[in-house]
N, C-alpha and C positions, 0 to 999 in steps of 0.2 A: 352923116351917118357913120357910126362906129365900124371900123374894119379891123379884124384880127387876122394875123397871118401865122400859119403853121406849115410845117413840111407835110404832115399827114393829119387827116381828120377822120374819125370813126363815128358813124352815125348809129346811135343805139347803144345803151349801156346795160343790155341783158347779158347773159352768160357768154354769148358769142363775142359781142363787142368788147367785154371786159377781158376775155381770154386773148383776143387779138391785141388789145392795149397792153396787157402784161408782157406778151412776147415781143411786141414792137418796141417796147421800152428798153429792150436790150441794145437797141441801136442808137447811134448819135443823131437823133432826129427830134424836132419839136413836134409834139403830138397833142391833140385834143380829142376828147370824147364828147359828142353832142347828144343831149338827152332831153326830150320834150317834157318829161316828168320831173319831180323834185328830187329823185333819188335813183340810184342804180336798182336793178332787179324789180322794176315796177310793172313789167308786162308779162309776157309768156313765162319768163324765168321764175316768177314768183308763184305760179299756180300750175303745178304739174305733178307727175307721179313720184318724183324724186328718186328715180330708179337709175342705177348704173347697169345698163343692159349688157349682157354677155356678148351679143353679136350674132346670134343664130337666126334672127328673123329677117335680116336684110338680104336682098338679092345679091348673090356672089358677083363680084366685079363692079358693084355700084359704089358710089361715093359714101353712101350710108354704111355699107359693109366695111369699107376701108377705115373710115374715121371712127366708127363705133369701136372696132377692135383695138385700134391704136389708142383711142381715148381711154378705154377701159384699162389698158396696160399702164397708162400714164397716171391714172387716178390715185393709186396708192402712194407713190412718191410725192405727188403734188399735195396730197392731204398732209403729209409730214412737213413739207416746205412751207405751206401756207396755213397750217393749223386749223383745218376745218374737219367736221365729223364725216367719217366714212366707215361703213360696216360691210364686210364681205359676207353677207348672209346666205348667198347662193339663191338660185331661182329654180322653180318647177313649172313646167308647162303641162297642164293636166289634159289627159285624153279620156273621153267618157264612153267610147264604144269601140269594139273590135274593127268595125268598118272604117273608123277614122285612124287606125294605126298606120296605114301608108302615109298619111299626111304628117303624122308625128315623126316617122322615119325620114321623110323628106326634109323636115325641119332639122333633124339631126345631121343629115348629109350637107345641108346648106351651112350649118355651123362649122362642120369639119372643113369645108371648102374655104370658109371665111377665116379659119385659123383660131377658132374658139377652143381654149384648152379644157380638158377634163370632162367633156360631154358624155352623158350616159343615159340610156333608156332604162327606166326602172319599172317594175311591176306595180300594180295597185297596192299590193300588200307591203312592198318595200317603201312606197310613198307614205302609206299610213303609219309605218313604223317610225318614219322621220317626222311626220305631221299627223298626230292622232285626230285632229279635227277635219281632215280631208274626208269627203263623203265616200260611202261604199260604192257609188256609181263610177268612181274613177278606176279605170282598168290599167292605166300606165301613165308615165310622165317622162318628159325630157328634163334631166337634171343638169344645171350649169353652175358649177361651184364658183366661177369667176363673177357671177352676178352679184350686185350689191345695192346698197341704199346710201343716200347722201342727203345733206341738207342743201337744197338748191339756193337758199338765201346765203348760207354760210359760204358756199363755193363761189358764188358770184361776187359777194362783198369782199371776200379774201382776194380774188383776182383784181378787183378794182382798187382796193387799198394798196396792194403791192405795186400796181401800175402807177398810182398816184405818188407813192413814196419814191418811185424812180423817175419822177418828173412829168408824168402825163397830167394834163389839165382836164378837169371835168366841167362842162358847161351845162348846168341844169336849167329847167324851165325854158328851154331853147328848142324851137321846132324848125326844122328845115322845110321851107315852103317852096323854094325854087332853087334850081341849080343851073348855073351858066358856065359853059366851057370857056376858058381863056387860053391865051398863048402859053401861060405858065402853070396851068392847072384848072382849078374850078373855084368859082365863087358860089358859096352856099348862102343863100339869102334867108334870113330868119327875122322874126319879130324883134330881135335884139340887135340887129345889124348884119353885116356881111362877114362871113368867115372864109378867108381864102386859104386854100390848101393845094399843094402840088399833087397830092395823092389822097384819094378818098376810099374808105371802106364802108360799104353798105351792109350794116348789120341791124337793120330796122325791124326785124321780126315780121309781124303781119303787115307792116307798112313797107316792106322791102320792095314790093312791086312798084309802088308809087315813086320811091326814090330811084330805082333802076330806070323806070320809064321816063324820068326827067332828062336822062342823058343818052338813051339808046333808042334806035328805031326798031330794034327787035324786042317787042314788048313781052313781059311776063305777067302772070296773074297769080296772086296769092289769095287763097280762100282762108277765111278765118274759121277754123273747125273747133267748136266749143266742146269742152269735156267737163262734165259735172263729177264731183267727188263727195264722199261722206267721210268725215274725220271723227274717229271714236276716241273716247277718254283713255287715259293711260291704264286704267284698270283692265282694258281689253287688249292692251299692247302685246301680251304674250299668247294671244289666241293662235297665232301662227308665228313661226320663227323665220321661214323663208319667204321670198316673194313668190306668190302663187298666181301664175297666169293660167288662162284657159285656151286650149286649142280651138280655133273656130271649127265647128262641126255641125251636126244635124240640128242642134238646139240653137245655132246661131253663134254670133261673136260675143264672147263673154267679157268679164271685167276682171281686174286684178284685186287681190287682197294682200296687203303687205304691212309688216311693221314699219315704223319710221325710226330714224336715228334718235328721236327724242322720246320714244317709248309709247307712241300712240299706235292705233291701227287705222289704216287708210284703205278705202275701197273706191273703185271707179277705174277709168272714166267712161262716160258716154261719148258719142261722136255725132255732133250736129253742126252742119255747115250753116253759118249765119252771115248776112250781108253787112251788118254793123260790126266794125272791127273794134268797137269798145264794149260790145254787149257781153257781159259775163254773169247775167242773172241765172239763177237755178230755177228749175221747174219741179213741181210735185211728181209729174210723170217720169222725168228722167231720174230723179232720186229713187222712186219706186222701182224703176228698171234696174238700178244699181243693186239694190237690196235683193231683188229676185234673182239676178244673174250671179251675184256673189255666192248665194246659197247653193248654186249648182255644185260648186267644188268644195266649199268650206261650210260645215254645219255649225249650228248653234252660235252664229255670229251675234253678239249682244247689241243689236241695233238700237235698243233703248238707251245705249250709252253714247249715241252720236252727240257731239258737242258743237259741231258746226258743219255746214255744207258750203261748198264753194265751186267755182268753175274757172277754167283757164282757156286760153285760145292757142291753138297750134297753127303754125304758118304752113298750110298745105299748098304745094304747087302741083299742077296737073301731071308733070313728068314723074312725080313720086320719088324724087331724089333731091339731094342737096344741089344748089347752084353755087359753085365756088370758082373764083378766078377773075381775071381781068375781062372787062366788058368789051366786046367787039365794037369798034368805032369810038371808044372813049378811053384812050390810053391813060393809064394812071388811076382808073376807077375800077375798084374790085368789089365783086359781089360775095356776100356770105348770106345767101337768100334761100328760102324754102326750107328753113331749118326747123323741122318738126322732130318727133321721136325717131331716132335716138340722139337728138341734138344735145341734150344735157351731158350725156356720156361722151359724145364726140367733141365737145367744146375745147378741151385742152389740145387735142390734135389739130382741130381746125384753126385754133389760135396760132399754132406754130406754122402751119401751112400758109395761111394768109400773110402773116408777118414776114415770112421769108420771101414771098412773092413781092411784097411792097419794098422790102429792104433791097432786094436784088434790082428792082426797077429804079430805086433811088440811088443805087450804088453806095449804100450806107455802110459804115463800119461799126463794129460792136463797141459799146462802152467798156471802159476798164473798171468802172465803179458800180456796175449793176448789182443790186442786192436782190437775190432770188427768194428770200425768206420773209415771213411776216408772222407776227404773234397775234393770236386771236384774243378776244375779250376773256378776261379771267372769270372762270365759273367756280365760285366758292364751294358749290356742292360736290366738286371733285376733290376737295382738300380733306385731309384728316381733321378730326375735331381740334387737335392742338394747333394745326396750321391755320385753321379758320379762326380760332380764337386770337392767334397772333396777328392775323390780317385785320380783324376788327379792332384790335388794340391800336394798330397803326393808323387805321382809317375807319372810324365808327360808322361811316356810311354803308359799309358792308354788313353791318349788324341791323340795319333798318330794312325790313322786308316790305316791298311795295306791292309786288304781284304775289298774292298768297298761293294761287293755284300752281304757279310754276316756281315759286320760291325765289323770285328775282329781287335782288337788293338794290338800294339806291346807288351804291357804288358802281354796280354793273350798268345801270341806266346812265349815270354820269359818264362813264367810259364810252358808252355807245354814242353819246352826244359829242364828246370832246375829242375823240380820236380822229385819225385821218378819215376824211370823207364822212364825218359824223352825221348822225341822224338829225333831220330837221322837222320830222313829222312823227305822229304816233305810230304809223305803220313802219316808219324807218326804225324806230326803237323796237317795235315788235319783231321785225325781221332779224335784228341783231342780237337781242337777248331774250326774246319770247315773252316779254311783259304784255299780257293781254291775250295770249294764245291758249290759255288753259280752260278749265271747265266753265268759268263764268264769262269767258270771252270779253274781258276788259270791263265788265260791269262794276267791279270793285276798284281796280287800280287806275283806271283812266284819269280821273281828276287829279290824283297825286302825280301821276306821270306827266300830265300837262303842266303842273306847277313846276316840276323839276326842269322840264324842257324850256319853259318860259324863263326860269331863273338862269339857267346855264347859257341861254342864247341872247338874253337881254331883251326879250320880246314880251308883249302883253298877252294875257290869256286869250283875248279875242283874236289874236293873230295866229294861234296854234291851230294847225290843220290835221285832219286825219291822214291825208296824203297830199294830193295836188292842191295848188292854190284854189281857194273857193270852197274847200271842204272843211270850213271852220266848224268847231264844236260849240264854242261860246260866242254869242252875238252881242252881248252887252250886259250891263249890271242893272238890277232893279233898285 
């Protein structure tokens, strides 16, 4: 049986695992990331609200509060270093009645205690001056200018590519099925062989309880909490400019309405606990609830322009806080578990924290040649007419549009496939350059994208998958 040896192994290549990998790569250690899917960002990190939370919602003194605010502060500089999309559009928490004003003030006070900058309570008229489509029923709102929106794929992939460029190895289609403690660390038993590591980081998302419980007598339980979303066409993208939350009140717990960094409008999520940690189906009732609740705070949302609906799973732990640190009774094993909202915002700070714990335990020294920057995929739509013409002259592939809805060229798709940790599936390409994410949802571009993927990877069309192995699109020729 094949045995691979590393100083440190990270289980899970979502945003947390990749953030840890990027920070741990600063140290002189051999590191691997183990992922059961075919690509990074294939679980919780691919399906969420894409919000950079300000930090006023978390309980003061909690890990969520600490790492939310720290992660928010880090996000701006990180977006410059790793070249991913981030917009500080600010957020509003809407209050619908005078009797709920004490709850809004309490949220403000929590935010102040957590160190959230610039918080202010606005009147209903002040809110409508900022957001004309906010309903007349809104009496006040909590404004947080530090709130923002990000591309969750862009962030996760950027972290992963930078980690890989600094020597971290990614082992895909590899599932950890058992863990055995040894004198010198841990043997991680997978279907591909044994991976031995002196130090292990558990960043397995909704499966983090299973991984934790393999090494600890103090069991934890992670519930998969499903959230449905509706994504609207870019024509609806300017309906609001801020991220609009709703204060839970006499009408119940609402949903958010927000622009995305790509120009769409997003509404959701619902919250339904499910036993199946792979179940991400949407239901008519949940989607109807989203549309009804979104209309409480924002009027005239053009729901006829919904181009897709989707759902994601949050890793909810009963203690309602992050579980971070070395596991009792398992020296060298570190948890990054129970990472639900605001996990995306907190990821950069959690990455630093866990990496420092591991490095300290390993007595590792920092590398001299660590490279902290990464350049993203070129987007020709951001170039001037003359610059784009010059690009196409040098490489005609940038003049061939494959995805008409999103304006994605063949050159961008080739870059997505051939770069560091390049895409190996249709979803991998979609997450990197948005081919297939537009109005027709890949109805037009999928066949040509598959041809390019087959050509660039030397595979047959029958071998091209939507995502994980077994999700083949073509099964044979007639």
